[in-house]
N, C-alpha and C positions, 0 to 999 in steps of 0.2 A: 434674179440677179440682185445684191445688195451693195449698193455704192456706200462707202464709209467718209467721214468727215476727216480729213486729213488731219495729222498731228500740228503740222508747219500751216499756221493761218494767222492772220491779224484779226482781232475783235475791234469792230468799229463801231457797234451800236448796240443799246439795249432796250427793249420793248415791252410794256407789260399789257397783257391781254385779260379782260374778264373773263371767264367761264359763266356762260350762261344755261339757265336750267332748259330753255326751249333748244339749246344747242344739242342736246341728248337725244341719241335715238333710241329704238325699241329695245335695244341690247343693255341700256341705262348707263351707258358713256357717250363722251361728245363724239359725234359721229367723225367716221375717217375721213371725209371731205374736208372738214372744217381744219383739220391739222395743215392743209396746204392753203387756205384762207391765213389762218395764222402765220405762216411762212411768207406769204404775200404781203400781208399786213406789215410785218416788221421789215421786210425788203423795199418797199414802198416807201415807207418813213423813213427809212435810211437814207434812199435816192431823194427823197424832196428836203431832208435837211442838208444835204452835200449839195445841193443846187441842181440835181438832174432828175427832175422826176419826168415819169412817161411823156412823149411828145408825139403824138400822133400823127401830125402834119410836118414835122423837123426832123432833127437829128436827136438821138437819145438811146436809152437802154432797152432792150426787148429781150425775152429770156425764150433760149431756145430748146432747153430740157429744163425739167423739173422731177425731184424724186422726194421721198420721206420713207424713214425706216419707223414704225412703230413698235415699242418697246413696253409700255405699258398705259393702261387706259386712262385717259383723263375723265375726268367726273367734275361736275358743278354741285355746289357754288366753289369758287377758289380763282385763282389769279397766276396767270402762267408768264415767265419770263422768258422772253425768246431772247436768245442772243446771236448776234448777227455776225459774221465773219467774212474775210475775202481772202483769196490767194490766186495765186498761178494767172498773174494778168499776161496776156499775149500780146499780139498786135491789134485784136481787133475786139478781146472778150475777156473776162475774168470770171473767177467761180466764186459763188456767194455761199455761204454755209450758214445754217441756223440750228440752234438746240433750243429744244422747248423743257422747261421744268417748271414745276409749280413752285410759287413765291415760298408756300409753307413747307417746302421740302427741297432747300437749296443744294445742288451738286447732283441730283437724283433726276437724270435725263430720261423724259416720256417719250421722247420723239427727236429724231433729226433729220433734216434733209438739205437740199439745196438745189441750186440752178446754176447754168452757164449763161452769164449775161453779156450780151451781144451788143456793140455800139452799131446804131442803124440808122440810115438815112431814109425816110420815108418816100421821099421825092426820088428817089433813085432806085427804091427797092432793093438797096444792097448795106452789106456792110461795110464799116470806115473805120479807120484807126482810132483806137481809143484817144480823146483829148490827152493832151500832157498833164493837164490839172487832175484829171479822173487818173491816169496811170498813177501820179503822185500818192493819190488818196488809195489806191490799191497794193502799191507796192509794199511787200513784206518788210518789217524793220529788219535792219542790216543790209538788205539788198541793195546793190549798187543802183543809183539812177539811171533809167534808160533799160534795168534789167529786165528781160521777158522770156517766156518760156520757147 
């Protein structure tokens, strides 16, 4: 099954990642597990910048699923531009999407992935409503305030 990044989404962050020679595997390309790491790095950097870093003992974001579609092989050396998007805010969750392209090949997508981000209370071990300030950040342009799926 292939998940696709939707056409309607909101660009929220860009993050650059150095491709390291040591990240290549026996096949001579960046190991596929690292693509998930790149997605995570971009997502965590964005969450931290908006004031919502993971909070293991309190309330905050957790990932409830993740995917990555591989289109081209990344090889070192080089630099990747990860573009982070959000969409579909709901009562307790929203979607994050990330495209990966080489900086020296703008617009050529090497991989894309995403994750469902759930707002969670670690003390109760339950999902909780997105805080209003998070909902405002992930609300698509042009959508009315309070709009949810």
